[in-house]
C-alpha positions as CSV (number, residue, x, y, z in Angstrom):
1,M,61.4,51.5,6.8
2,K,58.3,51.4,9.0
3,W,55.8,48.6,8.4
4,W,52.8,51.0,8.0
5,V,54.6,53.1,5.5
6,V,54.9,50.1,3.3
7,V,51.2,49.2,3.9
8,V,50.0,52.7,3.1
9,A,52.2,53.0,0.0
10,V,51.0,49.7,-1.5
11,R,47.3,50.6,-1.0
12,T,47.8,54.1,-2.3
13,A,49.5,52.7,-5.4
14,V,46.6,50.2,-5.9
15,V,44.0,53.1,-5.6
16,L,45.9,55.4,-8.0
17,F,46.6,52.6,-10.5
18,S,43.0,51.8,-10.5
19,L,41.9,55.3,-11.0
20,V,44.5,55.7,-14.0
21,T,43.4,52.5,-15.6
22,D,39.8,53.2,-15.3
23,G,40.3,56.4,-17.3
24,I,42.4,54.8,-20.0
25,I,40.5,51.6,-20.5
26,R,36.8,51.4,-21.6
27,D,34.5,49.6,-19.3
28,Y,33.0,46.4,-20.4
29,D,29.6,47.9,-19.6
30,E,29.5,51.7,-20.1
31,S,26.4,51.8,-17.9
32,S,28.4,50.6,-14.8
33,G,29.1,52.8,-11.9
34,S,32.0,55.0,-11.0
35,T,35.6,53.7,-10.6
36,F,35.1,51.7,-7.3
37,C,31.3,51.2,-7.5
38,K,31.4,47.9,-9.4
39,W,30.1,44.5,-8.8
40,D,29.1,43.8,-5.3
41,A,30.2,47.3,-4.2
42,V,26.9,48.5,-5.7
43,Y,25.0,46.4,-3.2
44,F,27.2,47.5,-0.2
45,L,26.6,51.1,-1.0
46,E,22.8,50.7,-1.7
47,I,22.5,48.9,1.6
48,A,24.3,51.8,3.3
49,K,21.9,54.3,1.5
50,K,18.5,52.5,1.7
51,D,18.8,49.2,3.6
52,Y,17.8,46.0,2.1
53,F,15.1,46.4,-0.7
54,I,15.5,43.2,-2.7
55,D,16.1,39.8,-1.4
56,L,19.3,39.2,-3.2
57,M,21.0,41.8,-1.0
58,T,20.3,39.8,2.2
59,V,23.5,37.7,1.7
60,F,25.4,40.8,2.4
61,Q,25.7,41.4,6.2
62,K,24.9,44.9,7.3
63,G,28.0,45.5,9.5
64,Y,30.2,47.2,6.8
65,P,27.4,49.2,5.1
66,N,26.3,50.5,8.6
67,L,29.7,51.5,9.6
68,V,30.3,53.4,6.2
69,A,26.9,55.0,6.6
70,V,27.7,56.3,10.1
71,I,31.0,57.8,9.0
72,A,29.4,59.4,6.0
73,E,26.7,61.0,8.3
74,V,29.1,62.1,10.9
75,T,31.5,63.6,8.4
76,Q,28.9,64.8,5.9
77,L,31.0,63.4,3.0
78,P,29.9,61.4,0.0
79,L,29.4,57.7,0.7
80,E,31.6,56.2,-1.9
81,P,34.9,58.1,-1.1
82,V,34.1,57.4,2.6
83,A,33.8,53.7,2.0
84,V,37.1,53.6,-0.1
85,V,39.0,55.4,2.6
86,A,37.4,53.2,5.3
87,S,38.3,50.0,3.5
88,N,42.0,51.1,3.2
89,V,42.3,52.3,6.7
90,L,40.7,49.0,8.0
91,F,43.2,47.1,5.8
92,V,46.2,48.9,7.5
93,L,44.7,47.9,10.8
94,A,44.3,44.4,9.7
95,V,48.0,44.1,8.8
96,Y,48.9,45.6,12.2
97,F,46.9,42.9,14.0
98,L,48.5,40.3,11.8
99,K,51.9,41.6,12.8
100,R,51.0,41.5,16.5
101,L,49.7,38.0,16.2
102,S,52.9,36.9,14.4
103,E,54.9,38.4,17.3
104,E,52.9,36.8,20.0
105,G,51.5,33.6,18.5
106,L,54.6,31.9,17.0
107,H,57.1,32.2,19.8
108,R,60.2,32.2,17.7
109,E,63.5,33.9,18.6
110,E,66.4,34.9,16.2
111,D,64.6,35.1,13.0
112,S,61.3,36.6,14.3
113,K,62.1,40.1,13.0
114,Q,62.7,38.8,9.4
115,F,59.5,36.6,9.7
116,I,57.3,39.5,10.8
117,Q,58.6,41.6,8.0
118,Y,58.0,39.0,5.4
119,S,54.5,38.4,6.8
120,V,53.8,42.2,6.5
121,V,55.0,42.2,3.0
122,A,52.7,39.1,2.1
123,A,49.8,40.9,3.8
124,C,50.5,44.1,1.8
125,F,50.0,42.2,-1.4
126,S,47.3,40.0,0.0
127,P,45.7,37.8,-2.7
128,A,42.4,39.4,-1.9
129,G,43.8,42.3,-3.9
130,I,41.6,45.1,-5.1
131,F,38.8,44.0,-2.9
132,L,40.6,45.3,0.1
133,S,40.6,48.9,-1.4
134,V,37.0,49.2,-2.6
135,P,33.7,49.4,-1.0
136,Y,33.6,45.7,0.1
137,S,33.5,44.1,3.6
138,E,36.8,42.3,3.1
139,S,39.0,44.6,4.9
140,L,36.8,44.8,7.9
141,S,36.3,41.2,8.0
142,M,40.1,40.5,7.7
143,M,40.8,43.0,10.4
144,L,38.2,41.4,12.8
145,S,39.4,37.8,12.1
146,F,43.1,38.8,13.0
147,L,41.8,40.7,16.1
148,T,39.7,37.8,17.2
149,I,42.6,35.3,16.9
150,L,44.8,37.7,18.6
151,F,42.6,38.1,21.6
152,W,42.4,34.3,21.7
153,V,46.1,33.9,21.7
154,R,46.3,36.4,24.6
155,R,43.7,34.4,26.4
156,R,41.4,37.5,26.6
157,Y,38.5,35.2,25.8
158,F,35.6,37.6,26.6
159,C,37.2,40.1,24.1
160,C,37.7,37.4,21.6
161,V,33.9,36.4,21.8
162,A,32.9,39.9,21.4
163,A,35.2,40.4,18.3
164,A,33.9,37.3,16.8
165,A,30.3,38.4,17.4
166,V,31.1,41.7,15.5
167,A,32.8,39.7,12.8
168,S,29.6,37.7,12.2
169,L,27.7,40.9,11.6
170,V,30.2,41.7,8.8
171,R,30.3,38.4,7.0
172,L,28.4,35.3,8.0
173,N,31.5,33.1,7.9
174,G,32.7,35.2,11.1
175,L,30.7,32.6,13.0
176,F,33.4,30.2,12.3
177,L,35.7,32.4,14.5
178,F,33.6,31.1,17.5
179,G,35.6,27.8,17.1
180,F,38.5,29.4,18.9
181,P,36.8,30.2,22.3
182,I,34.7,27.1,22.0
183,W,38.0,25.0,21.9
184,S,39.3,26.9,24.9
185,S,36.0,26.2,26.7
186,F,36.5,22.5,26.2
187,A,40.2,22.2,26.4
188,N,40.9,24.6,29.5
189,R,37.5,25.6,30.6
190,D,38.7,29.2,30.5
191,I,35.4,30.5,29.4
192,P,31.8,29.1,29.9
193,L,30.6,27.3,26.8
194,V,27.0,28.6,27.3
195,F,28.3,32.2,27.1
196,V,30.2,31.6,23.9
197,V,27.1,29.8,22.3
198,V,24.7,32.6,23.4
199,V,26.8,35.4,22.2
200,G,27.6,33.5,18.9
201,V,24.1,32.9,18.0
202,T,22.5,36.1,19.1
203,P,23.7,38.3,16.1
204,A,22.7,35.8,13.5
205,L,19.2,35.4,15.2
206,M,18.7,39.1,15.4
207,N,19.5,39.4,11.6
208,Q,17.0,36.5,10.8
209,Y,14.4,38.1,12.9
210,Y,14.9,41.4,11.0
211,L,14.6,39.7,7.7
212,W,11.6,37.8,8.8
213,L,9.9,41.0,9.6
214,Q,10.8,42.3,6.2
215,Y,9.9,39.3,4.0
216,C,7.4,37.2,5.9
217,P,3.7,38.3,5.6
218,S,2.3,37.5,9.0
219,W,5.1,39.3,10.7
220,S,5.7,42.2,8.3
221,G,2.0,43.1,7.6
222,L,2.6,42.6,3.9
223,T,0.3,40.7,1.8
224,K,1.1,37.2,0.7
225,E,0.8,38.4,-2.9
226,V,3.4,41.1,-2.3
227,V,5.9,38.9,-0.6
228,A,5.5,36.0,-3.2
229,S,6.0,38.3,-6.1
230,E,9.2,40.0,-4.7
231,S,11.0,37.5,-2.6
232,I,12.1,33.8,-2.5
233,I,13.0,34.0,1.1
234,C,9.4,33.4,2.5
235,N,7.3,33.4,-0.6
236,G,4.2,33.5,1.6
237,D,5.3,30.7,3.8
238,E,7.0,31.5,7.0
239,T,8.4,28.0,7.5
240,S,10.4,28.4,4.2
241,F,12.4,31.2,5.8
242,L,14.6,28.8,7.6
243,G,17.7,28.5,5.5
244,Y,17.1,31.6,3.7
245,Y,20.8,32.4,3.3
246,G,21.5,29.2,1.3
247,K,18.3,29.6,-0.6
248,V,19.3,33.1,-1.7
249,Q,22.9,32.0,-2.5
250,S,21.7,29.0,-4.5
251,A,19.0,31.1,-6.5
252,Y,21.4,33.9,-7.6
253,W,24.9,32.4,-7.4
254,N,24.3,28.7,-7.7
255,I,26.2,28.2,-4.4
256,G,25.9,24.6,-3.1
257,F,27.9,21.4,-2.3
258,L,30.1,20.7,-5.3
259,N,28.0,22.7,-7.6
260,Y,31.0,24.5,-9.0
261,Y,32.6,21.3,-10.3
262,E,31.7,21.7,-13.8
263,V,33.9,21.6,-17.1
264,R,33.1,25.3,-17.9
265,Q,34.5,26.3,-14.5
266,I,38.1,24.7,-15.3
267,P,39.4,28.3,-16.1
268,N,38.3,29.6,-12.7
269,F,40.0,26.6,-11.0
270,L,43.1,27.4,-13.0
271,L,42.8,31.0,-12.0
272,A,42.7,30.1,-8.3
273,S,45.3,27.4,-8.5
274,P,48.3,29.4,-7.4
275,F,46.5,30.6,-4.3
276,L,45.3,27.2,-3.6
277,F,48.8,25.9,-3.8
278,V,49.9,28.2,-1.0
279,C,46.9,27.3,1.1
280,F,47.6,23.6,0.7
281,R,51.3,24.0,1.7
282,A,50.1,25.9,4.7
283,A,47.5,23.2,5.6
284,R,50.2,20.5,5.4
285,S,51.9,22.1,8.4
286,V,49.2,20.5,10.5
287,F,50.7,17.1,9.9
288,E,54.4,17.9,9.2
289,G,56.9,20.7,9.8
290,N,57.3,21.7,6.2
291,D,57.9,25.1,4.8
292,V,56.6,27.3,7.6
293,G,58.2,25.2,10.3
294,K,61.5,24.6,8.6
295,A,62.0,28.1,7.4
296,F,61.4,29.8,10.7
297,R,62.0,27.1,13.3
298,F,58.8,26.7,15.1
299,D,56.7,23.6,15.6
300,P,53.4,24.1,13.8
301,R,51.9,21.2,15.6
302,T,51.6,22.8,19.0
303,P,48.9,24.9,20.2
304,P,47.8,27.6,19.5
305,I,49.3,27.2,16.1
306,V,47.6,23.9,15.4
307,I,44.2,25.4,16.2
308,I,44.8,28.3,13.8
309,L,46.0,25.8,11.1
310,L,42.9,23.8,11.6
311,Y,40.7,26.9,11.1
312,H,42.6,27.5,8.0
313,C,42.0,24.0,6.7
314,F,38.2,24.4,7.4
315,L,38.0,27.6,5.4
316,L,40.0,26.0,2.6
317,L,37.6,23.0,2.6
318,L,34.6,25.5,2.5
319,A,36.2,27.1,-0.6
320,L,36.8,23.9,-2.3
321,V,33.3,22.2,-1.8
322,V,30.8,25.0,-1.5
323,A,32.0,28.4,-2.7
324,H,32.9,29.6,-6.1
325,I,36.6,28.6,-6.3
326,Q,37.8,31.9,-7.7
327,I,36.7,33.8,-4.4
328,A,39.0,31.6,-2.2
329,P,41.6,34.5,-1.9
330,R,38.9,36.6,-0.5
331,L,37.4,33.8,1.7
332,L,40.8,33.0,3.3
333,A,41.9,36.8,3.4
334,G,41.6,36.5,7.2
335,S,43.5,33.3,7.6
336,P,47.0,34.0,9.2
337,P,48.6,30.8,7.8
338,V,48.2,32.2,4.2
339,Y,50.6,35.0,5.1
340,W,52.9,32.8,7.1
341,Q,53.3,30.5,4.2
342,L,53.9,33.3,1.8
343,A,56.5,34.5,4.3
344,A,58.1,31.0,4.2
345,L,58.2,31.1,0.4
346,F,60.0,34.5,0.7
347,N,62.8,32.7,2.5
348,T,63.3,30.1,-0.3
349,N,64.4,30.2,-3.9
350,Y,60.8,30.9,-4.8
351,K,61.0,34.4,-3.4
352,R,61.1,36.2,-6.7
353,I,58.3,34.1,-8.3
354,T,56.1,34.6,-5.2
355,L,56.5,38.3,-5.1
356,T,56.0,38.6,-9.0
357,Y,52.7,36.6,-8.7
358,L,51.4,38.7,-5.8
359,I,52.2,42.1,-7.6
360,A,50.8,40.8,-11.0
361,W,47.7,39.7,-9.1
362,Q,47.1,43.1,-7.7
363,L,47.7,44.9,-11.0
364,I,45.5,42.5,-13.1
365,G,42.7,42.5,-10.5
366,S,42.7,46.2,-10.3
367,V,42.4,46.5,-14.1
368,M,39.6,43.9,-14.3
369,F,37.6,45.2,-11.3
370,V,37.4,48.9,-12.1
371,N,36.7,48.4,-15.7
372,F,33.8,46.0,-14.8
373,Y,35.4,42.8,-16.3
374,P,34.8,39.5,-14.5
375,W,37.3,38.9,-11.6
376,T,37.3,37.0,-8.4
C-alpha cells in the first residue's frame, strides 16, 4: 500500500470520527463554536478574519492564519473548512518530508524500507493527534520543521535558512531551527554566519515592529489611556514592549521557568508521561546506541544524526522546564527522533502496546477536543 494512502486514510478517519462524536456527545460548553472551531482554533480563525484585536492573540504567529485567509479568498470558500482541509494537506506533506529525511539522513541499508514504513506509520498516528487536523498551526509547523532539516541534510543551506525563516513566522519556536545552519557555519563554514543571523532575526523583528505600531502609543497614534486599558504589551510605556511574548504568555497561561511544577498539575504530567518516555528514549541515543541504533543498525552518534538528536533534546528540555507539560506532543511534533523512536519500538515486543497507545490517543483526543473538554 502506498504511504500517502495510509496517511490520507488515517486523517480522514480522524476527521469523520470527530464529526460523529461531536454530533453524539454534548459539548462541555454549549456556547462553544462548531466542530473544529474550539479552543485556540478560535484565535487562529479570528486572526485570519480580522487580524489581532486583543493582546492575547499576539502569541499566535500570523503565518498559518494568513495562509488560510489567502486560500479562502482565492477559492471563495468558507474559512473554517478551508482551514481544516489545509491542515490535513499540510500534514500529508509533513509525512512526505519525514519520509524523505529518513531515507536520506540515516544512511542505513537492508532494513531501510522497513524503517521508513514504521516511521510513516508512527507519523500517521502522531501524538500531536487531533491538532494536526483542525485549524491550528501544528501541521504547517511540523511540515516546515521537517523541510528545514531535510534541506540541511542535503547541504542546501540557503534553502534551509529560508525554510526556517518561514517556520518562525508560523510558530516562534521555529527560530530554534536556525541552530542547524548556524552549526554548519561554524563546523564547515558552508554558509556565512552573518547571513543566517540576519535572515533569522528579520521575521521576528518585523513582527515585533508591527505589534509595536499596534500597541505602543507614540508609534500607533493611540492615546496612552486606550493602550493602558486594553493591553499589557506596552501599557503606555514603550520600553515595556521588550519581551512582550513572555509577558503575554505569563499573564494568560502562567508560562515561565518551572511554573508548572505544582501538585495540582500531577494529572497533566501523568497524561504526558507515555510521550515523555518515548522522547527520553530517543534522547538517550545521543549518548548510547540504544533502541534506534540497535533496531536499525546505524550509529546515532555521528553527524547529522547527532545534531538532530541535540535539537530534539533542546525541545524536550523546553517542554520540561517552561511549557505546559501536556503540550509536549505538540511542541515536539516536528522532531524527527520522536518518530524514529516509535519506529524502533514497532520493531520490538512493545509494538502492540505502542500502536494501541497511539490509536487510543487519537480517538480520545478527538472526542475531548471537538466536545470542548480540556485536552493537550
